[in-house]
Every structure is written in C-alpha cells, then in structure tokens.
C-alpha positions as CSV (number, residue, x, y, z in Angstrom):
1,M,-35.5,-44.8,-40.7
2,L,-35.8,-41.0,-40.4
3,A,-32.1,-40.7,-39.8
4,A,-31.3,-42.7,-43.0
5,K,-33.7,-40.4,-45.0
6,N,-32.1,-37.3,-43.6
7,L,-28.6,-38.6,-44.4
8,A,-29.7,-39.4,-48.0
9,E,-31.2,-36.0,-48.5
10,S,-28.1,-34.3,-47.1
11,I,-25.7,-35.9,-49.6
12,D,-25.3,-33.8,-52.7
13,I,-23.7,-35.5,-55.8
14,P,-22.4,-32.9,-58.2
15,K,-23.6,-33.1,-61.8
16,F,-21.0,-33.2,-64.6
17,P,-20.7,-30.1,-66.8
18,G,-23.4,-30.2,-69.5
19,A,-25.7,-32.6,-67.6
20,G,-28.6,-30.1,-67.9
21,V,-28.2,-29.8,-71.6
22,L,-28.0,-33.6,-72.1
23,G,-31.0,-34.1,-69.8
24,A,-33.0,-31.8,-72.0
25,L,-31.9,-33.5,-75.2
26,V,-32.8,-37.1,-74.0
27,P,-36.6,-36.8,-74.9
28,L,-35.7,-35.3,-78.3
29,V,-33.3,-38.1,-79.1
30,A,-35.8,-40.7,-77.9
31,L,-38.4,-39.2,-80.2
32,V,-36.0,-39.3,-83.2
33,I,-35.1,-42.9,-82.5
34,L,-38.7,-43.9,-82.2
35,A,-39.5,-42.1,-85.4
36,T,-36.7,-43.6,-87.5
37,L,-36.3,-47.1,-86.0
38,P,-39.4,-48.7,-87.5
39,S,-38.7,-47.6,-91.1
40,A,-35.1,-48.6,-90.8
41,T,-36.0,-52.0,-89.4
42,A,-38.6,-52.5,-92.1
43,Y,-36.1,-51.7,-94.9
44,V,-33.4,-54.0,-93.4
45,A,-35.9,-56.8,-92.8
46,A,-37.1,-56.6,-96.4
47,G,-33.6,-56.8,-97.7
48,R,-33.8,-53.4,-99.4
49,P,-31.2,-50.7,-99.0
50,V,-32.0,-48.0,-96.5
51,P,-33.1,-44.7,-98.2
52,R,-30.6,-41.9,-98.5
53,W,-32.6,-39.5,-96.4
54,L,-32.6,-42.0,-93.5
55,L,-28.8,-42.5,-93.8
56,A,-28.3,-38.8,-93.9
57,A,-30.5,-38.2,-90.9
58,L,-28.7,-40.9,-88.9
59,A,-25.3,-39.5,-89.9
60,G,-26.3,-36.0,-88.9
61,I,-27.5,-37.3,-85.5
62,G,-24.2,-39.2,-85.0
63,A,-22.2,-36.0,-85.9
64,A,-24.2,-33.9,-83.5
65,F,-23.6,-36.4,-80.7
66,A,-19.9,-36.5,-81.5
67,M,-19.8,-32.7,-81.3
68,V,-21.6,-32.5,-78.0
69,F,-19.5,-35.2,-76.4
70,G,-16.4,-33.6,-77.7
71,L,-17.4,-30.2,-76.2
72,L,-18.2,-31.9,-72.9
73,R,-14.9,-33.7,-72.8
74,R,-13.0,-30.5,-73.6
75,K,-14.9,-28.6,-70.9
76,S,-14.4,-31.3,-68.3
77,A,-10.7,-31.4,-69.1
78,G,-10.5,-27.6,-68.3
79,G,-10.2,-26.3,-71.8
80,A,-12.3,-23.5,-73.2
81,A,-15.2,-24.5,-75.3
C-alpha cells in the first residue's frame, strides 16, 4: 500500500497552459450561472421573453469564454498570444 502511494505521489501530470487562470475563474462562472439561471428559467417557464439585460449578460459571458478559449488554443499551438 505504501509503495502504491509513493508511486502515485511521484507521478507529475503537467497542466495545460492557462489552467491556473481557468481554475480561478470557475467559482466566478458558477456564481454568475447561479445568479442568472433562476430568473432565466422563470421567464422561460412563464412563456415570457427573456429581458434584454439577461440576454446581453449571457452574450457577454459567451464572448468572454470564446476569447479565453481562443487565446488558450493559440498558446497551446505555439503562437504568440
């Protein structure tokens, strides 16, 4: 059992570029989702259109994710970011 534990601790899996940044953003993203999901669900369930501010917020979040993932993809491909 001790040998298996030592072996597991000796293995180092490298993180991908930007993993620290994404790890720090996960709680913030979860908070935004938890804050907007109930109101969006209520509007959809009531059959009413979603307010413009909520659509704009979700579009902004989507654009930010696209930018971050684009930068990470460019960095991992060897390009300058």
